[in-house]
N, C-alpha and C positions, 0 to 999 in steps of 0.2 A: 559213605560208610553208616550205617541206618540205624535200627533197634540193634542192641546186644546188649551183654553183660561184661563190664571188667571190672575187678578187683583192682585197687592199690591202697595197699597196705604195707611198704616194706618197714620193717622194724628197724630204726635209726640209719635209714638208707635212702634210697631215691629208688621211683620207678619212672617207668617212660614209654611211652606208647606213642610215639612221636612219626609226622614225616609220613603221613597215609594219605591224606586227602589234598590234590592238589586244586589250585581255584584258577581256571583258565577267564575268569568273566570279570569284570569290573562293577558287578552290581550285583550284591550277592544276599543271602539270609543263612546264618549258621545257627541251629537251635541245638542247646546241650542239655541232657539233663541229668543230674548226679546224686549221690547220697551221701552224706558224710554220720558216722557214729564212732562214738569213741567215750573213755572215762571222762569221768566230769574235768578234769585238769588235763584233758588230752590236747594234742598238736598237730601241726601238721600243715600243710598248705597244697593246693592244688593251682596248676598253671594249663592256661588253655593258649599255645601258640600258634601265630598267625608268621613264619621265619621264611627267608628267601632258601634257605639250604636243610632245611628241616630236621631230620633227626644228625644229619651228620655235621651242622652248626650247632646246635642247641645239644646234644647229647641226653644225659640224665640229668643236668642240672636244672637248678631251680634260679629264680628269680636272684637269687642273693649270691649263686656258685656261678653262673654263666659269664661269660667273657664278654666279648664285642658281638652283638649279634643283629641282623636287619631284618625286622618286622614289629611286631607289637606282640606281646602278652597279656592277658588277663587272669590276673590272680586272686586266689580264693584262701583266706587265712583268717585267722583271729587278731591283724594287727589292729593296735590300739587299746585292745583290753575291752571292746564294745562287745563282743558277742560274736563278732563276724566281721566281715568286708569284702567287697570286690572292688580291685584295684585295675586301673588300666594304663602300661606303660609302652611308651613307643622309644624305638633306637634306628638310628641310621646305619648303623655299624662302627661308629666312630667312637660311642661311650662305654667303657669297661666296667660295666655292671658290678664284678668281682673285687675290684680293686678302687671303686667307688665309696667317698667317706660317706654318705647319705642317700641309699637307694632308694628310699620312701618316699623323697621328697621330687623325685625323678615321675612320680603318678601325674597324668593328664588328667584324669575322671577317677571318680571312689564314689562309693554309698555304702552305708551300713546295713549288714544282712545277715542275721543271726540264723546260720544254715548248719547248725551240729543239733544231730539227734531229733528231725523234726518227725520222722516215720514217715516220711513220704519224698521222693525226688524232688529237687529243687532242679526248676527251669530257667535258662539262661537262653536268651538271644540277642543275635549280634547282626545288625545290619548296617549294611552299606549302599548309599545309593547314591551316586555322583560323589558331592562333598559331605553329605552326611553321616555320620557314623553315630551310631544307637545303640547303645545295650539296655535291655530290660531283661528284669528279672521277675517271674512269676506274673507275667505281663502288667508289670510295673515298669514305668523308667528308672533306670539305676543314674546313669549320664549320658550325654550325647553332646557332640560337636557338629557344626558346620564347615571346619576350616583343617578336616581330617580326609585324604583319598588313598587307602592303601593299595598299592600294585598287585598286578596280577600275576600269574603262575608262581604264587607263592604257597607252602604248604601248611594244614593243618596240622597240629598234633597237640597230645597230651602229656603231661610229666607229675609228679607228686615226688615230695618229700615229707620226711614226717619227722617228729622230735623226740625226745627220750622216750614220753608216754605217746606212743601213736595214736593218730585216727584213723579211721578205714574208708577210703572213696570208694563208694561204688560208683561206675559209670554205667548208664540205662540207654542213653541215644545220643547220637552226636550225627544229626542231620544237614546237610547244605543243598541250598536249593538257590536258583538264579531267577530273575525275571523272564518273562516269556518270550520276549524280544531277542534276549541275548542265548537264550537257550534252543530257539530256534535257529539261530545263524551260527552257533559252533559247530555244529555238522558240515556244514557248508563250508567252512573254513577248511577243515580238515578232509573232505573229500578231493579225490582229483577233481580239475575243473571239466567241466562240459559244457556242452554248446546251450548257451541260455536262449529260451523261450519267449518271445513277447509277454507277457501277461497283458489281459484286457482289461479296461477301468472294471468296476463295480458293474454301471450300467450296461456297458457291455457285455460283463460275464452273464448278465442277468439274463440277457438276450441270447446269448449262446448257449446258456443252461440247458436249456431240453434238446440240442443235437449232440453235447457233452455228456448227456447223462449215462451213466453206465446201468444198463436194464439189469436186472435181478435173473441168474439164469440157475439153474439146480446144479449141483455139483457132482452129479452122473454124467453131466454133458462135458463136463472137463476131464481129460482122459490123458494130457500129456503134462510133462512139467513145462512146458514152454507155454502152453496156454493158460495153468494156472499162475504162472508168472506175469503173463501180459496183464488177466486179469487184477490180480494183485496189485501191479503197476497203474493200470489205469483206476483204478478207485484210490492208490494212496495218492496219484497225481489230481486229483479231482480233488480229495479231501484237504491236500497243498493249497492247492488255488483258493478255494472256500474258507481256509484259516486266513490265507495272507488278505482276502476281501474284508473278513471280519475284523482284522487289528487296521485296516487301512480306516474300515468304517470308523472303530473305536477312537483311534487319532483325529479322524477328522471332528469327530463329536466332541471328544476333549479340548482339543481347539477351540471350537465353537461355545462352548461353557466356560473355557476360561475368557474368553473374549466376552462374553454377557456379564461374567462374574467382575469383570475391569469396569464395563460401561456402568452397571449399578453402583461400583464401589466409587466412581466417579461421579455420579450424579446424587449419592445419598450424601447426607449432611454429616459433618465431622463432629466429633464428641465435645471440642471446644465451643462450634456454635451452638449446641444444643442446651449446653451447660450456661453460656452467655444470656440465651434466650431464656432459660428457666430464671436464671436472677433478673431479669427485667420484671417478667410475670409475677415473681414473687415481690417484687418492689411496689409494684401497681396495684398487687393485693393488700399490700400494708397501708398504701395511703388511701386506699378505699374504705378499707377497714377503720382507719383513723376519721376521715372524714363523716361516715356515720354515725360512729360513737360520737363523735362532737356536736352533730347535727342533734342526735337522740337524747345527747344526757342535757342542755340547755332549751329553754321555753323561749320563743320568740315573740309570743304574743303583745308583750307589754311594746317593743319595739314597733310593731305594728300600728297600735294603737296611737302613740306618739308621731307617728309617720300621718296618721290619720287626721287628728288634730292641728296638726302643722297647715296641711294640704285645706281643710275647712277654714282655718283662719285667714290665710292667704287669701282665699275665695271671696270671705266676707266684705275684705279690706278691698279689692277691687271693685264690688258692686256697690261698697258706698261712697267712695270718691270718684268713681269714674264721672258722673252726671256733672257733678261740681267742675271736674276739671276740663268737662267737657265746653260747658258755658263760659267759663273763663277765657278758654282758648278762640272763642266765637266773638266774645265781647272784645278781648283786645286785639284782635287780628284782622277785625272786619273796618273797609277803609270809611273817613269820616264824610258829612254830605257837604260842609264848605271848601274843602279840598278839591270836590269834585266841581263845584259851580267856579273855583277860580280858575280849574284848568278848561272849562267850558270858555270863560270870558277870556283868556289867554290866546286860546285858539281862533276865535273870533277876532281877535285884534290881530293877529298875523295875517288872517284872510284881508283884511281891511287896508293892513298896511300895503299887502302885496299886491293889491289891486290900483293902488294910487301911483304907485311906483310905476307899474305898466303902462298906466295913460300919459305919465308924463314921459317917460321914454318915448311915445308914440309921437305924442305932439310935438315935440323934437326933432324928431327924424326928419330928415331932407325928401321933399315931395319931387315927383315926375310927372312932368306933363306931356302928353301926346300932342 
């Protein structure tokens, strides 16, 4: 479903345009444009459904009158009296919304948005990638969750309900797009099985491209339908191989970029470490500033003069007392002459005594005759 125009302003009733768009892929983006106009105290709500059974399950119900449904619904109304809001609801088919005592409390996400009487269409984008579910309003995030993955083969649909003073809801566009990988795989799943041909790697494909290139030929040379089909088949096949190679290269480059990003993040300094380093630098700067202020605010010339005077007095005292001390040490420490003479006499007496003893022993020794 693309661009168009549908007006939903049922007086005191409900309108539906439900179950027309089936989603066969798990990753998709839905763009929805609408405009709401009405009197000052007008009311009503607009529901964008993503349900399993489509119109057969939801019918013309609103979020407050639907029973048990399986899917998701985006509700646009004036809930809370804040000028407008957009809320998201989920159900697995077990909760009866019609008989629930507090339906508003079941919303898993919401944002305020004044949508009435803007004079222009409002743009809502719903995006599903993996487990990431996001809703944007006029290119601004409304709410998101990383724990929601909607199933496939469900149907999109739109319903509206009005109050006593109805608003008029005008729908300008509903566009469903899928990611390129899923868009290329879907026709192949639905097509009958065919014999697969080996696809050469990018390097081999580049080498084989001259021989596989389809040369331009004038249209007048193609006469039969078989020749036209063969030429078209060759060109489409060449384009398919080229696109496959491009996607393969993109995936390779994305992996390399992710790996480089991870390496850079591992090598980078964490925020806490930078904070601690900055605190240490600031502490050092404060200490240096305090020392500089302390030195600059005091005069140390008096202390230097006192130190110089003390060193000069110590030097003069040493010069005056050193000669007297040395003479005293020499005079008191030198040997006396009488002591020296006494030592010499005692040595001579010892030598004489030793000689006399030697002579006596020799004279008394036995003599031997031959």
